[in-house]
C-alpha positions in Angstrom: 20.1 31.7 95.9 23.0 32.4 97.6 25.1 35.5 97.2 28.1 35.1 95.1 31.6 35.2 97.4 33.1 37.2 95.0 30.2 40.0 94.9 30.1 39.5 99.0 33.5 40.6 99.1 33.0 43.6 96.7 30.1 44.8 98.3 31.9 44.9 101.6 34.7 46.7 100.1 32.2 49.3 98.9 30.1 49.7 101.9 33.0 49.2 104.4 31.1 46.9 106.7 30.8 42.9 106.4 27.5 42.1 104.3 25.0 40.1 106.4 21.5 38.8 106.9 21.5 37.9 102.9 17.7 37.6 102.1 16.8 36.4 98.3 14.4 39.0 96.5 12.4 39.1 93.5 14.7 40.6 90.8 12.5 40.5 87.7 12.8 38.0 84.6 16.3 38.7 84.1 18.4 39.0 87.3 18.9 37.5 90.7 18.5 39.7 93.5 18.7 40.2 97.4 18.2 42.4 100.4 21.6 42.6 102.2 22.6 44.8 105.6 26.1 46.3 106.4 26.8 48.4 109.2 23.0 48.1 110.3 21.7 49.6 106.9 19.5 47.3 104.7 20.3 47.7 100.6 18.8 45.9 97.6 21.4 44.3 95.1 20.9 42.8 91.7 23.4 40.9 89.8 23.7 39.1 86.7 26.6 36.8 85.4 26.1 37.6 81.8 24.6 40.7 81.7 25.2 42.8 78.5 28.1 45.3 78.9 26.6 48.8 80.2 23.2 47.2 81.3 23.8 48.4 84.9 25.4 51.8 84.3 22.6 52.4 82.1 19.8 51.6 84.5 21.8 53.8 87.2 22.1 56.5 84.9 18.1 56.2 84.3 17.4 56.3 88.1 19.4 59.3 88.7 17.7 61.0 85.5 14.2 60.1 87.4 15.6 61.1 90.6 16.8 64.7 89.2 13.1 65.6 88.0 11.7 65.3 91.6 8.5 64.1 90.6 8.5 60.5 91.8 10.7 58.7 94.3 12.9 56.1 92.9 15.7 54.1 94.9 18.8 55.9 95.3 21.8 54.5 93.6 24.6 53.3 95.7 27.2 51.6 93.1 27.4 49.6 90.2 30.1 47.3 88.7 30.5 45.5 85.2 31.5 41.8 85.6 35.3 41.2 86.4 37.6 38.9 88.2 34.8 36.3 88.5 32.6 39.1 90.0 29.1 39.3 88.4 27.7 42.5 87.2 25.8 44.2 89.7 23.5 47.0 90.9 23.6 48.4 94.4 20.5 50.5 95.4 18.8 51.7 98.7 16.5 49.4 100.0 12.8 50.5 100.0 10.5 48.9 102.6 7.4 48.3 101.3 4.0 48.8 102.7 0.5 47.7 102.0 -0.9 47.4 98.5 -1.7 50.5 96.7 -4.8 52.7 98.0 -7.0 54.8 96.0 -4.8 58.1 97.4 -1.8 56.3 96.4 -2.8 56.2 92.7 -4.2 59.5 92.7 -0.8 60.7 93.9 1.2 58.7 91.3 -0.9 59.9 88.5 -0.4 63.5 89.5 3.2 62.8 89.9 3.7 61.0 86.6 2.2 64.1 84.8 4.7 66.1 86.6 7.5 63.7 85.6 6.5 64.3 81.8 6.5 68.0 82.1 10.4 67.4 82.5 11.3 68.2 78.5 14.4 68.2 76.2 15.3 69.8 72.9 15.3 66.4 71.0 13.9 62.9 71.5 16.2 60.3 72.3 18.8 60.5 75.3 22.7 61.0 75.3 23.4 57.3 75.4 21.8 54.0 74.6 19.9 51.6 77.1 17.8 48.7 77.4 14.2 47.4 77.5 14.5 44.5 79.3 17.7 42.7 78.1 17.2 44.2 74.7 19.1 46.9 73.4 17.2 49.9 73.2 18.8 52.8 71.0 18.3 56.7 71.9 20.3 58.8 69.1 18.6 62.2 69.3 16.2 63.2 66.7 14.0 66.1 66.2 11.2 64.2 64.5 9.2 61.9 66.9 7.8 60.1 64.1 11.3 59.6 62.8 12.5 58.5 66.1 9.6 56.0 67.1 9.8 54.5 63.4 13.4 54.0 63.4 14.7 53.5 66.7 11.7 51.7 68.3 9.6 50.0 65.6 12.5 49.4 63.1 15.0 48.4 65.7 12.7 45.7 66.9 11.9 44.6 63.5 15.7 44.2 63.0 16.0 42.0 66.0 12.8 39.9 65.0 14.3 39.4 61.6 17.7 38.0 63.1 15.5 35.8 65.4 13.3 34.3 62.4 10.2 35.9 63.9 9.7 38.5 60.8 7.8 36.5 58.3 7.0 38.2 55.3 3.6 39.5 55.7 4.7 40.8 59.3 7.5 42.6 57.7 5.3 44.1 55.1 2.6 45.2 57.6 5.4 47.0 59.9 7.1 48.7 56.6 3.9 50.1 55.8 3.2 51.5 59.2 6.6 53.1 59.4 5.7 54.8 56.3 2.2 55.9 57.5 3.8 57.3 60.9 4.3 60.7 59.9 0.4 61.2 59.1 -0.5 59.2 62.2 1.8 61.1 64.4 1.9 64.9 64.5 5.3 66.1 65.2 4.4 69.6 65.8 2.1 68.6 68.7 4.3 66.1 70.6 7.2 67.5 72.8 10.1 65.2 74.3 9.1 64.5 77.7 11.2 62.5 80.2 9.5 59.0 80.5 10.3 56.0 82.4 10.0 53.9 79.3 8.9 50.5 80.6 5.7 51.4 82.8 4.3 48.1 83.3 2.4 47.2 86.6 5.5 45.5 88.0 7.7 48.4 87.8 6.7 50.4 90.6 6.4 49.6 94.4 4.6 51.1 97.2 6.8 52.2 100.0 6.0 52.0 103.9 4.6 55.7 103.5 1.9 54.7 100.9 4.0 56.2 97.9 4.7 54.9 94.8 8.2 54.2 93.7 9.4 53.6 90.3 12.3 51.1 89.5 13.8 49.3 86.5 13.4 52.3 84.1 14.4 52.4 80.5 14.2 56.0 80.0 14.6 58.7 77.2 12.6 61.8 76.0 9.7 60.6 74.1 6.0 61.1 73.5 4.7 60.8 77.1 2.0 58.6 76.1 4.3 55.6 75.5 4.1 55.5 79.5 0.6 55.5 79.5 0.1 52.9 76.6 2.7 50.6 78.6 0.6 51.0 81.7 -2.7 49.6 79.9 -0.9 46.9 78.3 -0.6 44.2 81.2 -2.9 46.2 83.6 -2.0 47.0 87.3 -3.0 50.7 87.6 -6.4 51.8 88.7 -8.8 54.1 87.0 -8.0 56.7 89.6 -4.4 56.7 88.4 -5.4 57.4 84.7 -8.1 60.1 86.4 -5.4 61.9 87.9 -2.9 62.2 85.3 -5.3 63.3 82.9 -6.6 66.0 85.3 -3.2 67.2 85.8 -2.1 66.9 81.9 -4.6 66.3 79.5 -3.9 64.3 76.4 -6.1 64.7 73.5 -6.6 61.9 71.3 -4.6 59.6 72.9 -6.9 56.5 72.8 -6.4 56.6 69.1 -2.6 56.3 69.6 -2.7 53.8 72.6 -2.2 50.6 70.5 0.0 52.3 68.2 2.6 53.0 71.3 1.9 49.5 72.8 3.2 47.9 69.5 6.6 48.7 70.2 6.6 46.7 74.1 4.7 44.1 71.9 7.6 43.7 69.4 9.9 43.7 72.3 8.0 40.8 73.8 8.1 39.0 70.9 11.6 39.2 70.7 12.0 38.4 74.2 9.3 35.4 74.6 8.5 34.5 71.2 5.6 34.1 68.6 2.8 34.1 71.4 3.1 37.7 71.0 3.1 37.6 66.9 -0.8 37.9 66.7 -0.7 40.9 68.7 1.7 42.4 66.6 0.2 41.9 63.6 -3.3 42.6 64.5 -2.1 46.2 65.8 0.0 47.0 62.5 -3.1 45.9 60.3 -5.2 48.3 62.2 -3.1 51.3 61.3 -2.8 50.4 57.9 -5.9 50.2 57.4 -6.6 46.4 57.7 -4.6 45.3 55.0 -1.5 45.7 52.7 -3.7 47.3 49.8 -4.5 50.4 51.8 -2.4 53.3 50.9 
């Protein structure tokens, strides 16, 4: 992997110094990435030749919003650019020097910090702009009802993508439609506040810096039920028991275990649309659980 010449030139313009010491870095499932140096300072850059419009600006906005909460460290945003004149779309960030694996103390502080992040709230669910979950669009039109927002802009939107992709057979569509109808009974709007969430908190979306502090990356932010972050963190692992103990000590969440799979459903649906039918059975099982095991339950 080499840094495209056009991007090399653009970064030198932005940083005011020649780009040197380019080293490949992991960029996730979507992007290419590298550690670079300019003027003796290291930076992290990721790019994509065919990035959807606004993907990197949306990520930059999410990082800055998380940073403004002053709860958990995130990489500082240096610059971003859309694809133009042969240069791919890119996002230039502060380079985070990583340390050793997370300790119990790291995870305890992380859990407490996530609870602090979730105490930053808004008047309505959603955001002032749409963004992305992975490379999929994520709508965020503000709504005062969490049940309506989750049903329409999370489950319903992913259903529309699955239908277009040929991944929504009749029984699956019926299960999910019935589940959306039941959401006002499953989710108590009066007890849920719009909390600032990372939005894609699987174990690959945090780093541990050289000081042993957790650092959030690759956000899909919005104001939502805070249990979305908890549910995603449990979907694929990567978090220790002490993380959850510290979180719930700082910010209890009564009844969360009953809602965990309901919120994991959104992320499993996104994986169905991203990666295919291997996630279909899990979608069906979660939906069937919340509609009483079958379509005949009302």
